[in-house]
N, C-alpha and C positions, 0 to 999 in steps of 0.2 A: 208950383207948377212945373211940370217936366218938359224938356225939349222934345221936339219932333223926332222921330226916329229917322236916321239917315244913313247911307252906306259910308263905311269907313274910308273908301276911296274918295268919296266927296270931301269928308273932314280934311284929310290930308291935302287934297287939291286946294282947299280954301285956306291953306296954311295954319289951321287950328291945331295940328299935329306934325311934328317934325321928327321922323323916325331916325334920321340921320344925326341928330343931336341926341339920340337915346331914349326919346319919348315913346311910351307905348300906350296902346289903348287896351283897356280890360273890359270885358262883357260882364255886367253884373246883372242878374236876374231880378226883375220887379216883382216883389210879392207884396201884394196888397192884403192888409189886414182886414179880415172880414168882420172883426169886432166881437167875435165870440169864440171862446175856446171849446175844443172838441175833446172828449177823452179818448185816449188811445191805449192799448195794452201792447207792450213790447216784451219779447223774451230776449235777454241778454245774458251773457256770460257772467257769473258773479264777480270775477275780477274786473270786467268791463265796468259794470255797475258801480262797483267801489271806486274806480278811477273816475268816473263821471261824477259821482257824489263829492270826492275829494275837490275836483276841479271846480265844480259849481261853488261849494263852500268857500274855497279861497277866493271867489270872485263875488261873493255874497248873493248868489243866485240860488234859486230853487232848482232841483233836478229838471223840472218841465222847462223852466227859463232857460237853463243852460243848453238843453238839447234844442230848443227853438232858435236860440241865438247861434248855435253851430250850424243848423240847417240853413239859416239865412245867409 
């Protein structure tokens, strides 16, 4: 379960974040999985595709899995 959305000022006011101590807040987009993959055709420079494939392979991922992970 996700916490309710609140303004950053409220979180600081409640003492849940101390910017003076170097704590920072980071916004992370919530991407809900629809449960079904959708086919997408992309045009990429050959060298970029080679780099994506190498990075995916080194992480044990498919090309699609790597691109999806990078987008998240």
